[in-house]
Each structure stands twice: as structure tokens, then as C-alpha cells.
C-alpha atoms as a printed R data frame, in Angstrom:
    type eleno elety resid chain resno      x       y       z
1   ATOM     1    CA   MET     A     1 58.032 -24.243 131.431
2   ATOM     2    CA   ALA     A     2 59.805 -23.254 134.509
3   ATOM     3    CA   TYR     A     3 59.170 -25.689 137.050
4   ATOM     4    CA   ASP     A     4 58.862 -22.876 139.575
5   ATOM     5    CA   TRP     A     5 55.260 -23.823 141.042
6   ATOM     6    CA   THR     A     6 56.675 -25.419 144.012
7   ATOM     7    CA   MET     A     7 57.825 -23.903 147.211
8   ATOM     8    CA   PHE     A     8 60.271 -25.879 149.601
9   ATOM     9    CA   PHE     A     9 60.532 -25.161 152.951
10  ATOM    10    CA   ASP     A    10 63.701 -26.019 155.271
11  ATOM    11    CA   GLU     A    11 61.484 -27.130 158.247
12  ATOM    12    CA   PHE     A    12 60.319 -30.366 156.926
13  ATOM    13    CA   ALA     A    13 62.081 -30.228 153.651
14  ATOM    14    CA   GLY     A    14 65.788 -29.078 154.288
15  ATOM    15    CA   ASP     A    15 67.298 -32.176 153.498
16  ATOM    16    CA   LEU     A    16 65.840 -32.483 149.633
17  ATOM    17    CA   HIS     A    17 68.496 -32.108 147.320
18  ATOM    18    CA   PRO     A    18 68.256 -29.538 144.790
19  ATOM    19    CA   THR     A    19 68.413 -31.998 141.903
20  ATOM    20    CA   PHE     A    20 65.521 -33.941 143.671
21  ATOM    21    CA   GLN     A    21 63.353 -30.997 144.310
22  ATOM    22    CA   LYS     A    22 63.623 -30.156 140.441
23  ATOM    23    CA   GLU     A    23 62.590 -33.399 139.374
24  ATOM    24    CA   LEU     A    24 60.125 -33.742 141.921
25  ATOM    25    CA   SER     A    25 58.177 -30.487 140.618
26  ATOM    26    CA   ARG     A    26 58.840 -31.423 136.899
27  ATOM    27    CA   GLN     A    27 57.623 -34.628 136.911
28  ATOM    28    CA   LEU     A    28 54.249 -33.760 139.002
29  ATOM    29    CA   PHE     A    29 53.585 -30.842 136.786
30  ATOM    30    CA   ASP     A    30 53.889 -32.924 133.718
31  ATOM    31    CA   LYS     A    31 51.667 -35.593 135.135
32  ATOM    32    CA   GLY     A    32 49.231 -33.415 136.456
33  ATOM    33    CA   VAL     A    33 46.081 -34.201 133.982
34  ATOM    34    CA   THR     A    34 46.861 -38.037 134.287
35  ATOM    35    CA   GLY     A    35 47.728 -37.892 138.002
36  ATOM    36    CA   THR     A    36 44.925 -35.812 139.512
37  ATOM    37    CA   GLY     A    37 42.287 -36.177 136.799
38  ATOM    38    CA   ILE     A    38 42.007 -32.325 136.222
39  ATOM    39    CA   LYS     A    39 41.794 -31.573 132.726
40  ATOM    40    CA   GLN     A    40 43.904 -28.787 131.086
41  ATOM    41    CA   PHE     A    41 46.086 -28.848 134.514
42  ATOM    42    CA   ASP     A    42 48.759 -26.875 132.954
43  ATOM    43    CA   LYS     A    43 46.270 -23.852 132.344
44  ATOM    44    CA   TYR     A    44 45.664 -23.333 136.012
45  ATOM    45    CA   ASN     A    45 47.644 -21.426 138.521
46  ATOM    46    CA   PHE     A    46 48.434 -24.461 141.088
47  ATOM    47    CA   GLN     A    47 51.357 -24.475 143.585
48  ATOM    48    CA   LEU     A    48 52.651 -26.902 145.642
49  ATOM    49    CA   ILE     A    49 54.107 -26.339 149.183
50  ATOM    50    CA   VAL     A    50 56.721 -29.188 150.197
51  ATOM    51    CA   GLY     A    51 57.740 -29.311 153.906
52  ATOM    52    CA   MET     A    52 55.839 -26.710 155.601
53  ATOM    53    CA   THR     A    53 54.133 -29.640 157.462
54  ATOM    54    CA   ASP     A    54 55.519 -33.086 158.130
55  ATOM    55    CA   LEU     A    55 55.797 -34.991 154.811
56  ATOM    56    CA   ASP     A    56 55.413 -38.199 156.888
57  ATOM    57    CA   LYS     A    57 57.271 -40.304 154.455
58  ATOM    58    CA   LYS     A    58 56.701 -44.025 154.571
59  ATOM    59    CA   LEU     A    59 58.276 -46.717 152.447
60  ATOM    60    CA   ILE     A    60 55.337 -49.122 151.144
61  ATOM    61    CA   ASP     A    61 55.910 -51.827 148.387
62  ATOM    62    CA   ASN     A    62 59.321 -50.241 147.159
63  ATOM    63    CA   LYS     A    63 57.848 -46.742 146.833
64  ATOM    64    CA   VAL     A    64 58.303 -43.279 149.261
65  ATOM    65    CA   PHE     A    65 55.064 -41.971 150.188
66  ATOM    66    CA   ALA     A    66 54.739 -38.511 151.427
67  ATOM    67    CA   LYS     A    67 52.284 -35.775 152.117
68  ATOM    68    CA   ILE     A    68 52.382 -32.343 150.506
69  ATOM    69    CA   ASP     A    69 50.209 -29.355 150.219
70  ATOM    70    CA   PHE     A    70 48.279 -28.494 147.063
71  ATOM    71    CA   ILE     A    71 47.211 -24.887 146.650
72  ATOM    72    CA   THR     A    72 44.238 -24.152 144.289
73  ATOM    73    CA   PRO     A    73 43.883 -20.607 142.241
74  ATOM    74    CA   THR     A    74 41.535 -19.673 145.041
75  ATOM    75    CA   SER     A    75 44.323 -19.966 147.586
76  ATOM    76    CA   PHE     A    76 42.746 -23.154 149.282
77  ATOM    77    CA   SER     A    77 44.944 -25.613 150.513
78  ATOM    78    CA   PHE     A    78 44.640 -29.496 150.506
79  ATOM    79    CA   PRO     A    79 46.942 -32.005 151.770
80  ATOM    80    CA   VAL     A    80 47.913 -34.511 149.126
81  ATOM    81    CA   GLY     A    81 49.859 -37.755 148.637
82  ATOM    82    CA   ILE     A    82 52.582 -38.309 146.324
83  ATOM    83    CA   CYS     A    83 55.279 -41.062 145.695
84  ATOM    84    CA   TRP     A    84 58.660 -41.738 144.170
85  ATOM    85    CA   TYR     A    85 60.992 -44.678 143.557
86  ATOM    86    CA   SER     A    86 64.003 -45.624 141.878
87  ATOM    87    CA   ASP     A    87 65.517 -49.112 140.497
88  ATOM    88    CA   ASP     A    88 68.761 -47.319 140.519
89  ATOM    89    CA   PHE     A    89 69.321 -46.579 144.574
90  ATOM    90    CA   THR     A    90 68.763 -49.173 147.240
91  ATOM    91    CA   ASN     A    91 68.112 -47.176 150.254
92  ATOM    92    CA   LEU     A    92 64.905 -45.265 149.160
93  ATOM    93    CA   LEU     A    93 64.292 -43.522 152.349
94  ATOM    94    CA   ASP     A    94 67.409 -41.453 151.711
95  ATOM    95    CA   LEU     A    95 66.900 -41.098 148.064
96  ATOM    96    CA   HIS     A    96 65.604 -37.329 148.552
97  ATOM    97    CA   LYS     A    97 69.117 -36.716 149.768
98  ATOM    98    CA   GLN     A    98 70.996 -37.573 146.600
99  ATOM    99    CA   ASP     A    99 72.152 -35.926 143.863
100 ATOM   100    CA   ILE     A   100 69.751 -37.836 141.430
101 ATOM   101    CA   THR     A   101 71.279 -36.467 138.030
102 ATOM   102    CA   ASN     A   102 72.226 -39.781 136.900
103 ATOM   103    CA   LEU     A   103 69.564 -41.585 138.494
104 ATOM   104    CA   ASN     A   104 66.220 -42.657 137.160
105 ATOM   105    CA   VAL     A   105 63.853 -41.602 139.745
106 ATOM   106    CA   VAL     A   106 59.850 -41.975 139.166
107 ATOM   107    CA   PHE     A   107 57.748 -39.443 140.950
108 ATOM   108    CA   ASN     A   108 53.547 -39.860 140.748
109 ATOM   109    CA   TRP     A   109 50.698 -38.569 142.643
110 ATOM   110    CA   ALA     A   110 49.012 -40.982 145.143
111 ATOM   111    CA   ASP     A   111 45.930 -42.704 144.061
112 ATOM   112    CA   ASN     A   112 43.919 -40.790 146.526
113 ATOM   113    CA   PHE     A   113 44.081 -37.295 144.995
114 ATOM   114    CA   PRO     A   114 41.133 -35.323 146.465
115 ATOM   115    CA   LEU     A   115 39.680 -34.470 142.923
116 ATOM   116    CA   GLN     A   116 35.830 -33.947 144.000
117 ATOM   117    CA   GLN     A   117 37.081 -31.673 146.914
118 ATOM   118    CA   ILE     A   118 39.549 -29.480 144.678
119 ATOM   119    CA   LEU     A   119 37.206 -29.135 141.853
120 ATOM   120    CA   PRO     A   120 35.015 -26.382 143.134
121 ATOM   121    CA   HIS     A   121 38.092 -24.417 143.686
122 ATOM   122    CA   ILE     A   122 39.105 -24.351 140.115
123 ATOM   123    CA   ARG     A   123 38.146 -21.406 137.822
124 ATOM   124    CA   PRO     A   124 37.395 -21.045 134.767
125 ATOM   125    CA   TYR     A   125 36.783 -24.763 133.248
126 ATOM   126    CA   ARG     A   126 34.649 -23.987 130.231
127 ATOM   127    CA   VAL     A   127 33.011 -21.437 127.943
128 ATOM   128    CA   ASP     A   128 30.172 -22.183 125.674
129 ATOM   129    CA   LYS     A   129 30.074 -19.860 122.626
130 ATOM   130    CA   LYS     A   130 26.681 -18.582 121.604
131 ATOM   131    CA   ALA     A   131 27.030 -19.958 118.408
132 ATOM   132    CA   LYS     A   132 27.096 -23.265 120.109
133 ATOM   133    CA   THR     A   133 23.866 -22.819 122.477
134 ATOM   134    CA   ASN     A   134 21.968 -20.727 120.453
135 ATOM   135    CA   LEU     A   135 21.649 -18.348 123.361
136 ATOM   136    CA   ASN     A   136 22.355 -14.500 122.480
137 ATOM   137    CA   PHE     A   137 25.565 -14.254 124.695
138 ATOM   138    CA   ASP     A   138 28.298 -16.592 125.817
139 ATOM   139    CA   VAL     A   139 28.405 -18.458 128.988
140 ATOM   140    CA   GLU     A   140 31.337 -18.719 130.936
141 ATOM   141    CA   TYR     A   141 31.251 -21.696 133.606
142 ATOM   142    CA   PHE     A   142 33.356 -21.665 136.677
143 ATOM   143    CA   TYR     A   143 33.448 -24.578 139.262
144 ATOM   144    CA   TYR     A   144 30.961 -24.097 141.767
145 ATOM   145    CA   LEU     A   145 29.620 -24.909 145.247
146 ATOM   146    CA   LEU     A   146 25.988 -25.880 144.979
147 ATOM   147    CA   PRO     A   147 23.618 -24.570 146.471
148 ATOM   148    CA   ASP     A   148 24.936 -21.054 146.220
149 ATOM   149    CA   ILE     A   149 25.797 -19.688 142.669
150 ATOM   150    CA   SER     A   150 26.427 -16.073 141.308
151 ATOM   151    CA   LEU     A   151 25.599 -14.940 138.162
152 ATOM   152    CA   GLU     A   152 27.535 -12.027 136.530
153 ATOM   153    CA   PHE     A   153 25.842 -10.320 133.610
154 ATOM   154    CA   HIS     A   154 28.121  -8.651 131.120
155 ATOM   155    CA   PHE     A   155 26.936  -5.675 129.088
156 ATOM   156    CA   SER     A   156 27.995  -3.824 126.400
157 ATOM   157    CA   LYS     A   157 26.785  -0.753 128.055
158 ATOM   158    CA   SER     A   158 25.637   0.291 131.341
159 ATOM   159    CA   LEU     A   159 21.882  -0.485 132.350
160 ATOM   160    CA   ASP     A   160 19.572   2.339 132.937
161 ATOM   161    CA   LYS     A   161 17.073   2.259 135.780
162 ATOM   162    CA   ASP     A   162 14.285   0.793 134.008
163 ATOM   163    CA   GLU     A   163 16.510  -1.939 132.567
164 ATOM   164    CA   ILE     A   164 17.488  -2.876 135.979
165 ATOM   165    CA   LYS     A   165 14.148  -2.864 137.399
166 ATOM   166    CA   SER     A   166 12.965  -4.959 134.306
167 ATOM   167    CA   LEU     A   167 15.752  -7.542 135.150
168 ATOM   168    CA   ASP     A   168 14.980  -7.694 138.658
169 ATOM   169    CA   THR     A   169 11.267  -8.162 137.978
170 ATOM   170    CA   PHE     A   170 12.132 -10.920 135.497
171 ATOM   171    CA   LEU     A   171 14.456 -12.704 138.089
172 ATOM   172    CA   SER     A   172 11.626 -12.691 140.498
173 ATOM   173    CA   ALA     A   173  9.158 -14.020 138.330
174 ATOM   174    CA   PHE     A   174 11.284 -16.892 137.277
175 ATOM   175    CA   ASN     A   175 11.674 -17.733 141.104
176 ATOM   176    CA   SER     A   176  7.894 -17.863 141.693
177 ATOM   177    CA   GLY     A   177  7.427 -19.549 138.437
178 ATOM   178    CA   TRP     A   178 10.137 -22.457 139.198
179 ATOM   179    CA   ASN     A   179  8.754 -22.803 142.793
180 ATOM   180    CA   GLU     A   180  5.053 -23.323 141.614
181 ATOM   181    CA   LYS     A   181  5.978 -25.922 138.997
182 ATOM   182    CA   ASN     A   182  8.808 -27.711 141.099
183 ATOM   183    CA   LYS     A   183  7.185 -28.539 144.542
184 ATOM   184    CA   GLY     A   184  9.941 -30.137 146.705
185 ATOM   185    CA   LYS     A   185 12.855 -28.374 144.596
186 ATOM   186    CA   GLU     A   186 12.073 -24.741 145.497
187 ATOM   187    CA   ILE     A   187 14.669 -22.182 144.717
188 ATOM   188    CA   GLN     A   188 15.494 -20.555 147.974
189 ATOM   189    CA   PHE     A   189 16.581 -17.134 146.928
190 ATOM   190    CA   ILE     A   190 17.483 -14.976 144.205
191 ATOM   191    CA   SER     A   191 18.818 -11.400 144.688
192 ATOM   192    CA   ASN     A   192 18.174  -8.023 142.810
193 ATOM   193    CA   THR     A   193 20.730  -6.877 140.469
194 ATOM   194    CA   THR     A   194 23.709  -5.216 141.931
195 ATOM   195    CA   GLU     A   195 26.543  -3.322 139.677
196 ATOM   196    CA   ILE     A   196 29.939  -4.605 140.770
197 ATOM   197    CA   GLY     A   197 31.950  -3.457 137.738
198 ATOM   198    CA   ASN     A   198 32.224  -1.645 134.429
199 ATOM   199    CA   ASN     A   199 29.144  -3.081 132.763
200 ATOM   200    CA   VAL     A   200 29.061  -5.931 134.908
201 ATOM   201    CA   TYR     A   201 26.197  -6.711 137.307
202 ATOM   202    CA   GLN     A   202 25.902  -9.667 139.836
203 ATOM   203    CA   VAL     A   203 22.803 -11.688 140.809
204 ATOM   204    CA   VAL     A   204 23.179 -14.086 143.712
205 ATOM   205    CA   THR     A   205 21.369 -17.174 144.363
206 ATOM   206    CA   ASP     A   206 20.550 -20.105 146.560
207 ATOM   207    CA   ILE     A   207 19.043 -22.817 144.042
208 ATOM   208    CA   GLY     A   208 18.488 -25.101 146.831
209 ATOM   209    CA   LEU     A   209 19.917 -28.499 147.609
210 ATOM   210    CA   THR     A   210 17.531 -30.544 145.675
211 ATOM   211    CA   ASN     A   211 18.519 -28.604 142.438
212 ATOM   212    CA   SER     A   212 21.215 -28.781 139.915
213 ATOM   213    CA   ILE     A   213 23.084 -26.576 137.537
214 ATOM   214    CA   LYS     A   214 20.139 -27.272 134.977
215 ATOM   215    CA   THR     A   215 17.837 -24.640 137.145
216 ATOM   216    CA   ILE     A   216 20.511 -21.877 136.080
217 ATOM   217    CA   THR     A   217 20.692 -22.978 132.671
218 ATOM   218    CA   ASP     A   218 16.661 -22.997 132.306
219 ATOM   219    CA   LEU     A   219 16.954 -19.492 133.487
220 ATOM   220    CA   LEU     A   220 19.402 -18.314 131.290
221 ATOM   221    CA   LYS     A   221 17.415 -19.824 128.423
222 ATOM   222    CA   LEU     A   222 14.618 -17.697 129.447
223 ATOM   223    CA   TYR     A   223 16.635 -14.744 129.924
224 ATOM   224    CA   SER     A   224 18.016 -15.090 126.373
225 ATOM   225    CA   ASP     A   225 14.435 -15.218 124.857
226 ATOM   226    CA   ASN     A   226 13.379 -12.146 126.545
227 ATOM   227    CA   PHE     A   227 16.124  -9.562 126.753
228 ATOM   228    CA   ILE     A   228 17.937  -9.448 123.458
229 ATOM   229    CA   HIS     A   229 17.796  -5.656 123.691
230 ATOM   230    CA   LEU     A   230 20.162  -5.572 126.803
231 ATOM   231    CA   GLN     A   231 22.942  -6.538 124.615
232 ATOM   232    CA   THR     A   232 24.476  -9.059 126.994
233 ATOM   233    CA   THR     A   233 28.121 -10.207 125.662
234 ATOM   234    CA   LYS     A   234 28.486 -12.876 128.553
235 ATOM   235    CA   ILE     A   235 27.305 -14.333 131.663
236 ATOM   236    CA   SER     A   236 29.547 -15.800 134.094
237 ATOM   237    CA   ILE     A   237 28.375 -18.689 136.402
238 ATOM   238    CA   ARG     A   238 30.384 -18.993 139.648
């Protein structure tokens, strides 16, 4: 891995020694899973920005704490805390200016990493194969922000007008049926089907604040039972 996922800005990080920069980038990447709680951390296109804003360096319990910017694959920026320390150097607040080639410097993520805020901006995180789910298609789960969820239906061929109408009728019936059986947990909205790409169609939903992703998985099960003929290859949940 070339540890080039970190950008350093001279305005607030111009005095970070190149060896310090490289080690900061390397260790934070290598400790991504344990330090942030994000599974398969190395599979995502994360970026770090150091020095675009004040690092606000503070010495606490023989560690230097600083603020940097964590950039998600969806280009959202979150301020996060990191820290570093070394038993080989006395003046820790000046450590970042030194050539640390021959020093043992430890970099870590701070304990208050905003995992729950960042998870909705990570994609994708899981693919359930049809052999596992007994559905007639694979389901690709992306992190999503409830209650707004979009479904992308991937087909082996384009749908004709009657097939689109049949799908829209099914979605409308599911919406009505769910709301009749689940008073107080009503689905607010399910759109008609819109073609967005080559054999890919999108449905936008607002499942309501009282529902969970189970509402969508129930919809997929019913769809799988009734639309085998549409030759669905995959449905992506976003």
C-alpha cells in the first residue's frame, strides 16, 4: 500500500516533517479497523486532510492530541481526533517537526471517533448472494440514512411498458397493504419505477421514522416470490 491517502496543507501542517507525515499516514491506515471500528477499512476510498484547519494540538497525559479531517467515499468531511506519543523524545509538542526515522513514534485514532455519523456515508458494505437468502437475485446493501431509501433493480434486459406497469402496481399494493396492517408504522411514500441506466431501474421510498430496514427486506421477499419472470440479477439498497 502506498500511503498516499493523506493530504497535508502547509497552512497548519507546514512544519510536519516528511518522515512524521509518512508515519502518521501509514499507522492510521494500518490501524483503521481497530481505531475506527469500520470493518474492512482498507476496502474503502477514505482520505485524510491534515492542516486545512488548525490541528489544535494539545498535550494530555504524555500524548499529543490533534484534529484532522476524515473524508468519506461520498465526499463528506468529518473532524476526527488523532494522537501520537513517543518514549524516545522529551518535548512531545515539538515531535512533529523532527526526523523520526530512528524514533519509535506511535500514532492512534482518538477514542471519540464518530463512527455512527460516518457509517451512513460508506458504500458498499455487504452483498447477500441469492444462494444464501433464497431470493431470486443478489441483494447489495449500502449504508443508508433512514427513512429515505432508494432501490435499484438490475435486470438482464430492459423492461417493457407492461412490465413496468406491473411493477408499479405491485409497489403501490405493497404500500397500501403494509399501512393497513401496521398502524402507526406507515410507509410514507413509494415512487413509481424510473429507468436510470442500462437495464437499471430506481424506486425511491420514505419508509417512515417508525420502520426499519426489515420493511424493505419484506418487500424484497414478496417481490422475489411474484416476479421471477423479470429476470432480476441484483437489487441495490441505498
